[in-house]
C-alpha positions in Angstrom: 113.1 112.0 67.1 112.1 109.0 64.9 109.1 107.1 66.3 110.0 103.6 67.5 106.8 101.5 68.0 108.8 98.9 69.9 109.2 101.5 72.7 105.5 101.6 73.1 105.5 97.8 73.2 108.1 98.0 75.9 105.9 100.4 77.8 103.1 97.8 77.6 105.6 95.2 79.0 106.1 97.7 81.9 102.6 98.7 82.7 100.8 95.3 82.5 102.8 93.6 85.3 102.6 96.7 87.5 98.8 96.7 87.3 98.4 92.9 87.7 100.9 93.0 90.7 98.9 95.8 92.4 95.7 94.0 91.7 97.0 91.0 93.7 97.8 88.4 91.1 100.6 86.3 92.6 101.8 85.1 89.2 103.2 88.7 88.7 105.1 88.6 92.0 107.8 90.9 90.6 105.4 93.1 88.6 106.6 96.2 90.5 109.7 96.2 88.2 107.5 97.8 85.6 108.2 101.1 87.2 112.0 100.5 86.8 111.4 99.8 83.1 109.5 103.1 82.8 112.5 104.9 84.4 114.9 103.5 81.8 112.5 104.4 78.9 112.1 107.9 80.2 115.8 108.4 80.6 116.4 107.2 77.0 113.6 109.2 75.3 114.0 112.5 77.2 117.7 112.5 76.9 117.5 111.8 73.2 115.2 114.8 72.7 117.2 117.1 75.0 120.6 116.2 73.6 119.5 116.4 69.9 118.1 119.9 70.5 121.2 121.0 72.4 123.4 119.8 69.6 121.2 121.6 67.0 121.2 124.8 69.2 117.4 124.7 69.5 117.0 123.6 73.1 114.9 125.8 75.5 114.2 125.1 79.1 110.8 126.8 78.7 109.9 124.6 75.8 111.1 121.5 77.7 109.0 122.2 80.8 106.1 123.1 78.6 106.3 119.6 77.0 106.5 118.0 80.5 103.4 120.0 81.7 101.4 119.0 78.6 102.5 115.4 79.0 102.1 114.9 82.8 99.6 117.4 84.3 96.2 117.2 82.5 95.6 113.4 83.0 97.1 113.7 86.5 94.7 116.5 87.5 91.7 114.5 86.3 92.7 111.4 88.3 93.2 113.6 91.4 89.7 115.0 91.0 88.3 111.5 90.6 89.8 110.5 94.0 88.1 113.4 95.9 84.5 112.1 96.2 85.6 108.5 97.1 88.0 109.7 99.7 85.3 112.0 101.1 82.8 109.1 101.4 85.1 106.4 102.6 88.0 107.7 104.6 88.3 108.2 108.3 89.4 111.7 109.4 93.1 110.8 109.7 93.0 109.0 106.4 91.3 112.0 104.8 93.9 114.3 106.4 96.7 112.2 104.9 94.9 112.3 101.5 94.9 116.1 101.8 98.7 116.0 102.4 99.1 113.8 99.4 97.2 116.3 97.2 99.7 119.0 98.2 102.7 116.7 97.7 101.6 115.4 94.3 101.1 119.0 93.1 104.6 120.0 93.8 106.1 116.6 92.7 107.3 115.6 96.2 104.9 112.7 96.9 107.9 110.3 97.0 109.2 112.2 100.0 105.8 112.3 101.7 105.2 108.5 101.2 108.7 107.8 102.4 108.0 109.8 105.6 104.6 108.0 106.0 105.7 104.5 105.1 108.2 103.5 107.6 108.5 100.2 109.5 105.0 100.5 111.0 103.0 101.4 107.9 100.5 98.7 106.8 98.1 100.6 104.6 100.1 101.7 101.6 98.0 99.7 99.2 95.0 101.8 100.2 96.5 105.2 99.3 94.9 106.2 96.0 97.8 108.5 95.0 100.7 106.3 96.2 101.9 105.5 92.6 102.6 109.1 92.0 105.9 108.7 93.8 107.5 107.6 90.6 106.3 110.7 88.8 107.9 112.8 91.5 111.2 111.0 91.1 111.2 111.7 87.4 110.3 115.3 87.7 112.9 115.9 90.4 115.4 114.4 88.0 114.3 116.6 85.1 114.8 119.8 87.2 118.5 119.3 87.2 119.4 117.1 84.3 118.7 119.4 81.4 120.6 122.2 83.1 123.6 119.9 83.6 123.5 118.7 80.0 123.4 122.3 78.7 126.3 123.5 80.8 128.4 120.3 80.2 127.9 120.4 76.5 129.0 124.0 76.2 132.0 123.9 78.5 133.2 120.3 79.0 131.5 118.0 76.5 134.1 115.2 77.1 133.0 114.9 80.8 129.4 114.1 80.1 129.7 110.4 79.9 132.3 110.0 82.7 130.0 112.1 85.0 127.0 110.0 84.1 128.9 106.8 84.7 130.3 107.9 88.1 126.8 109.1 89.2 125.3 105.8 88.0 127.8 103.8 90.2 127.3 106.0 93.2 123.5 105.8 93.0 123.6 102.0 92.5 125.9 101.7 95.5 123.5 103.8 97.7 120.5 101.8 96.5 122.2 98.5 97.3 123.5 99.7 100.7 120.1 101.1 101.6 118.3 97.8 100.7 120.4 95.8 103.1 121.4 98.3 105.8 118.7 101.0 106.2 115.4 100.1 107.9 113.3 102.9 106.4 112.0 102.9 102.8 114.2 105.8 101.8 116.0 103.7 99.2 112.7 102.8 97.6 111.2 106.2 97.3 114.0 108.8 96.9 115.8 110.1 93.9 119.4 109.3 94.8 118.7 105.6 95.0 116.6 105.6 91.8 118.9 107.8 89.8 120.9 105.0 88.3 117.9 103.6 86.5 117.1 106.8 84.6 120.8 107.3 83.9 121.1 103.9 82.3 118.4 105.0 79.8 120.3 108.3 79.3 123.6 106.4 78.7 122.1 104.6 75.7 121.9 107.9 73.9 125.7 108.4 74.2 126.6 104.8 73.4 127.0 105.1 69.6 129.4 108.1 69.9 131.7 106.4 72.4 131.5 102.7 71.4 131.6 101.4 67.9 128.9 98.7 67.8 128.9 97.0 64.4 126.6 94.3 65.5 125.1 91.8 63.1 121.4 91.0 62.8 122.1 87.8 64.8 123.8 89.7 67.6 121.0 92.3 67.7 118.5 89.4 67.9 120.4 87.7 70.7 121.0 90.8 72.7 117.4 92.2 72.5 115.9 88.8 73.2 118.2 88.5 76.2 116.9 91.8 77.4 113.3 90.6 77.1 114.1 87.4 78.9 115.8 89.3 81.7 112.6 91.5 82.1 110.4 88.4 82.2 112.6 86.7 84.7 112.3 89.6 87.1 108.5 89.9 86.6 107.8 86.3 87.4 110.6 85.4 89.9 111.1 88.5 92.0 108.8 89.1 94.9 108.3 91.4 97.9 111.2 89.8 99.7 113.7 90.7 96.9 115.8 93.6 98.2 114.8 96.6 96.0 116.2 98.8 94.6 119.5 97.0 94.7 121.9 95.0 92.5 118.8 92.9 91.7 117.4 96.0 89.9 120.1 95.6 87.3 118.2 92.5 85.9 115.1 94.4 84.6 116.8 97.7 83.7 119.7 96.0 81.8 117.0 94.0 80.0 115.3 97.3 79.1 118.5 98.9 78.0 119.4 95.9 75.8 116.0 96.2 74.0 116.4 99.9 73.5 120.0 99.7 72.2 119.8 96.5 70.1 116.2 96.0 69.0 116.2 96.7 65.3 113.4 96.5 62.7 114.4 93.0 61.8 114.7 91.7 65.4 112.4 89.1 66.8 112.0 91.2 69.9 110.9 94.2 67.7 108.3 92.0 66.0 106.9 90.9 69.3 106.8 94.4 70.8 105.3 96.0 67.7 102.3 93.8 67.9 99.2 96.1 67.6 98.0 95.0 71.1 101.3 95.9 72.8 101.7 99.2 70.9 98.1 100.1 71.7 98.6 99.4 75.4 101.9 101.3 75.3 100.2 104.3 73.9 97.7 104.5 76.8 100.2 103.3 79.4 100.6 106.6 81.2 96.9 107.0 81.7 96.6 103.3 82.6 99.3 103.7 85.3 97.5 106.8 86.7 94.1 105.1 86.8 94.9 101.7 88.2 96.0 102.6 91.7 92.9 104.6 92.7 90.6 102.0 91.3 92.4 99.2 93.1 92.8 101.2 96.3 89.2 102.3 96.7 87.9 98.8 95.7 90.0 97.1 98.3 89.2 99.7 100.9 85.5 99.2 100.4 85.5 95.5 100.2 85.3 93.6 103.4 86.5 90.4 101.8 89.3 89.4 99.5 88.6 90.6 96.0 87.9 87.7 93.6 90.1 87.2 90.5 87.0 87.8 88.4 86.5 91.2 90.0 90.2 92.0 89.7 89.9 91.4 86.0 86.9 93.8 85.9 89.0 96.5 87.6 91.8 96.0 85.1 89.4 96.2 82.2 88.0 99.4 83.7 91.5 100.7 84.1 92.3 100.3 80.4 88.8 101.6 79.3 89.4 104.8 81.3 93.0 104.9 80.1 91.8 104.9 76.5 89.3 107.8 77.0 91.9 109.6 79.0 94.5 109.2 76.3 92.1 110.1 73.5 90.3 113.1 75.1 92.8 114.5 77.6 96.4 113.4 76.8 96.3 113.8 73.0 94.6 117.2 72.8 96.8 118.8 75.4 100.0 117.5 73.8 99.2 119.1 70.5 100.9 122.5 70.2 97.9 124.2 68.6 95.5 123.2 71.4 96.8 125.7 73.9 99.5 128.3 73.6 102.6 128.1 75.7 101.3 130.9 78.0 98.0 129.2 78.5 99.7 125.9 79.3 101.7 127.5 82.1 98.8 129.5 83.4 96.5 126.5 83.5 99.3 124.4 85.2 99.8 127.1 87.9 96.0 127.3 88.4 95.7 123.5 88.7 98.6 123.2 91.0 97.4 126.1 93.2 93.9 124.6 93.4 95.1 121.2 94.6 97.6 122.7 97.1 94.8 124.9 98.5 92.3 122.0 98.6 94.8 119.8 100.3 95.6 122.5 102.9 91.9 123.0 103.6 91.5 119.3 104.2 94.5 119.2 106.5 93.6 122.3 108.5 90.1 120.9 109.0 91.5 117.6 110.3 90.0 115.6 107.6 86.5 117.0 108.2 85.5 114.8 111.1 81.8 115.5 110.8 81.6 114.1 107.3 78.9 111.4 107.0 81.6 109.0 105.9 83.4 109.5 109.1 80.4 109.8 111.5 78.9 106.5 110.4 81.4 104.6 112.6 80.4 106.4 115.8 79.1 103.5 117.8 80.1 102.7 121.4 83.8 103.3 121.9 84.6 101.9 118.5 87.3 103.8 116.7 87.9 102.6 113.1 90.9 104.9 112.7 93.8 102.6 113.2 96.2 105.4 112.2 95.0 107.4 115.2 95.1 104.4 117.5 98.6 103.6 116.3 99.8 107.2 117.0 98.1 107.1 120.5 100.1 103.9 121.3 103.3 105.9 121.0 102.2 108.5 123.6 103.3 106.7 126.8 106.9 106.4 125.6 106.9 109.9 124.2 105.6 111.3 127.5 108.1 109.2 129.4 111.1 110.8 127.7 109.4 114.1 126.9 110.1 113.7 123.2 107.0 113.9 120.8 109.2 112.9 117.9 110.5 109.7 119.5 110.9 106.9 117.0 110.4 103.3 117.8 113.7 102.1 116.4 117.2 103.6 116.2 116.3 106.7 118.3 119.0 108.8 119.9 116.8 109.0 122.9 117.4 105.4 123.7 121.0 106.2 124.6 119.9 108.5 127.3 119.4 107.3 130.9 115.7 106.4 131.5 116.2 104.7 134.9 115.9 106.4 138.2 119.2 105.5 139.8 117.9 106.4 143.2 115.2 103.8 142.9 116.3 100.5 144.5 114.0 98.4 142.4 115.6 96.1 139.7 116.2 97.8 136.4 114.3 96.0 133.6 115.2 96.9 130.0 113.0 96.0 127.1 114.9 95.6 123.8 113.3 95.2 120.4 111.2 96.7 117.7 107.6 97.9 117.9 106.6 95.0 120.0 108.9 96.2 122.8 106.8 99.4 122.7 103.7 97.3 123.2 105.1 95.5 126.2 106.3 98.7 127.7 102.8 100.0 127.5 101.4 96.9 129.1 104.0 97.2 132.0 102.9 100.8 132.4 99.4 99.5 133.4 100.6 96.6 135.5 100.6 97.1 139.3 103.1 94.2 139.7 105.5 95.8 137.2 105.3 99.2 138.8 105.8 97.8 142.3 108.7 95.5 141.4 110.6 97.1 138.6 112.0 100.3 137.2 111.7 99.7 133.4 113.0 101.3 130.3 113.3 100.5 126.6 115.9 100.3 123.8 114.3 100.4 120.3 116.1 98.3 117.7 115.7 95.3 115.5 117.5 92.5 117.4 119.7 91.7 114.4 121.0 95.3 114.4 122.1 95.5 118.0 125.7 96.5 118.2 128.1 98.4 120.5 125.8 101.4 120.5 123.4 99.2 122.6 126.1 97.8 124.9 127.5 101.2 125.7 124.2 102.9 126.3 123.4 104.1 129.8 120.2 102.1 129.9 122.0 98.8 129.2 124.9 99.5 131.6 122.4 100.4 134.4 120.0 97.4 133.8 119.7 94.3 135.8 117.3 92.4 133.6 117.3 92.4 129.8 114.2 91.3 128.0 114.4 90.7 124.2 111.1 91.2 122.6 110.5 91.6 118.8 108.7 90.2 115.9 111.6 87.8 115.5 113.2 86.9 112.1 115.7 84.1 111.5 118.4 86.8 111.4 117.3 87.9 114.9 117.4 84.3 116.2 120.9 83.9 114.8 122.1 87.0 116.5 120.5 86.2 119.9 123.1 83.6 121.0 125.9 86.1 121.1 123.7 88.8 122.6 122.6 86.6 125.4 126.2 85.5 126.1 127.3 89.1 126.3 124.4 90.0 128.7 125.3 87.0 131.0 129.0 88.0 131.0 127.8 91.5 132.1 125.8 89.9 135.0 122.4 90.5 133.5 119.3 88.3 134.0 118.0 87.6 130.4 114.6 86.8 129.1 113.2 86.2 125.6 109.5 86.8 124.7 108.1 84.3 122.2 106.4 85.2 118.9 102.9 86.5 118.8 100.4 84.6 116.7 99.1 87.2 114.2 95.4 87.8 113.7 93.9 88.5 110.3 94.5 92.0 108.9 92.8 93.7 106.0 95.1 96.6 105.0 94.2 99.3 107.5 91.5 97.3 109.2 91.9 94.2 111.4 89.4 91.4 112.1 87.5 93.4 114.7 87.0 96.2 112.2 86.0 93.7 109.6 83.2 92.2 111.7 82.0 95.5 113.2 81.7 97.3 109.9 79.9 94.3 108.5 77.4 94.5 111.3 76.9 98.2 111.0 74.7 97.7 108.0 72.4 95.5 110.1 72.3 97.9 113.1 74.3 97.0 116.2 72.4 96.8 119.5 73.9 94.0 121.7 77.5 95.1 122.3 78.2 92.2 124.7 77.2 89.6 122.1 79.2 91.4 119.4 82.2 91.3 121.7 81.8 87.6 122.4 81.4 86.9 118.7 84.5 88.9 117.8 86.6 87.3 120.5 85.4 83.9 119.4 86.5 84.6 115.8 90.0 85.6 117.1 90.2 82.5 119.2 89.3 80.3 116.2 92.1 82.0 114.2 94.4 81.4 117.1 93.7 77.7 117.2 94.2 77.4 113.5 97.5 79.3 113.5 99.2 78.5 116.8 101.0 75.5 115.3 101.9 77.1 112.0 105.3 76.2 110.6 107.2 79.5 110.9 105.6 80.3 114.2 106.5 76.9 115.7 110.0 76.9 114.1 111.0 80.3 115.7 109.6 79.4 119.1 111.3 76.0 119.0 114.6 77.8 118.3 114.0 80.0 121.4 113.3 76.8 123.5 116.5 75.2 122.2 118.5 78.2 123.2 117.6 77.5 126.8 117.8 73.7 126.4 121.2 73.6 124.7 123.0 76.8 125.8 121.5 78.9 128.5 119.6 76.9 131.2 118.9 80.1 133.2 117.3 81.9 130.3 113.7 83.0 131.1 111.1 82.5 128.3 107.9 84.4 128.3 104.9 83.9 126.1 102.6 86.9 125.5 99.9 84.7 124.0 99.2 83.5 127.6 97.9 87.0 128.6 96.1 87.5 125.3 94.4 84.1 125.4 92.8 82.1 128.1 92.9 78.5 126.8 91.1 77.3 129.9 88.0 79.3 129.0 88.6 79.3 125.2 88.7 83.1 125.3 90.7 85.5 123.2 90.8 89.0 124.5 90.6 91.3 121.4 87.8 93.8 122.3 85.7 94.8 125.3 82.0 95.3 125.7 82.2 98.9 124.7 83.9 97.9 121.4 87.3 99.3 122.4 89.8 97.4 120.2 92.9 95.9 121.9 94.9 96.0 118.7 95.1 98.4 115.7 96.5 95.8 113.2 97.4 92.1 113.4 99.2 92.3 116.7 100.2 95.7 118.0 98.3 96.9 121.2 96.2 100.0 121.5 96.3 102.0 124.7 93.0 100.3 125.7 94.6 97.0 124.9 97.7 97.7 126.9 95.6 98.7 129.9 93.5 95.6 129.7 96.5 93.3 129.2 98.2 95.1 132.2 95.5 93.6 134.3 95.8 90.2 132.7 99.6 90.2 133.3 98.9 90.7 137.1 96.0 88.2 137.0 98.2 85.3 135.7 101.4 86.3 137.5 103.1 86.6 134.1 106.0 88.7 135.4 106.8 86.5 138.4 109.8 84.6 136.7 111.5 88.0 136.3 111.1 88.8 139.9 112.3 85.5 141.3 
């Protein structure tokens, strides 16, 4: 196909905001849309090549996959190798094990599925995964397994159905993406092919546009349409943020912008003149390598740094990214893409060898549980300190999983919640905890509370408060309960739903309580404030655990004092107070901060003298934390209002 330099310029417009967004520059709050631009470009370019060859009768699946292997694999393999020593030196065993799994998934182009499974509601460490960005490669390659075959068959037997099929599939995919963005609590919509398909198909549709729609556009119209496309992209880059539902109808803004540029940017267009600037074209040429290199560099730097990375250092990382990208493009991408460099047979042999190597290596890492005796893992062995917050998180699920004998119990929307947990023969009041992961934490605390075990039979129903519906009210646990305690990290949507939920519970003769918001402590990706301080002190040699405990607890207390009157925190808790004041005078309100903090002694309980952490992130309790707080609950008679 004829080379279009403005397409490389568009690639630059895609990759620059992605890198600046991941580096942490808030100006590029919607920089993640660069991936969506790449999807449209890919759909357009690959479909152009495939369709042209099919029409000419020269298309071959072998040749197609050879081109994909030459394009994708060499630079990808080099970046994966680069990640190995840094993961070995820095990662905890569980993180190393997860990295091994990612090596396997990337090698078979299924990393989007892996990261979807790993990155549910409770995942807080995605920015520290060096191969996270390969999810988009997996989406593309999964698409290109099926699309060429479809196009070959459709062109031969029912050419007229190609465009209608693409249009219908586009609409179905867009509907699924938008539905998922607003109705599904997992990240399936973000990572999986069905909800990203419409973006690639939009690029493919541009190829068929001239043969189905007569577009005799003038230079002025081409200028206006292509400039509109560029404006739409810039709007999404600078106005979207992490609260924008994505992918969804919002995704149409950047992808329609990309499509307008690809369809209407002509040699005389202002947009073409902008995008064919030598700088943009140069960045576009190395954009694939830049995309590959940026995430590992950012992830390992953020992981290693115990402080927020300065803007100056972020710029250094970005400059390093493009330096490596240039050398990668010059000495890896370009040579392997040339037909004479390796024969077709050698390309496939080397691809299979590389894929097999990384699958085997990933399997070895996983089977050996992340090599626990690595120096990088052993260096944290001090007192009872466990730096592995993945492990602590998983341990915190164990009490609930053992209670219902279900090792796969999920903390929201689990079918197990509809079973009866209560012992009907037990005469104690039946107390039902309702909410998201925070209800898991309180369940664990009650498990260690003598008062709770003596006075209540307690169970849990896992759900976001705003999503509670008839499934909850018809569940055996709800019908059998005497006391309902709503406990979640509450959003405004949750608060708005609570009034009707409380009214229904009262009508069903339930005693009702709401637990106020926790004040969040600082978090550093996969490390919390305690990790931050302990790891900083490790370099100096830790001897006095009691003093270190006091220092850490003091830092948590100082954070508590600063944050306890923050706007959102106060607003939500005031709304809870107003529910009792204005609507439900018998509503019981509990505050978990009262067992986590002793304001009388200016003490925050975050860690003990053996350096056992009480939280594994900014708020969720470890098992050790739940045990300690169970004692605190009894000490301050926290549960007494429920027993009165």
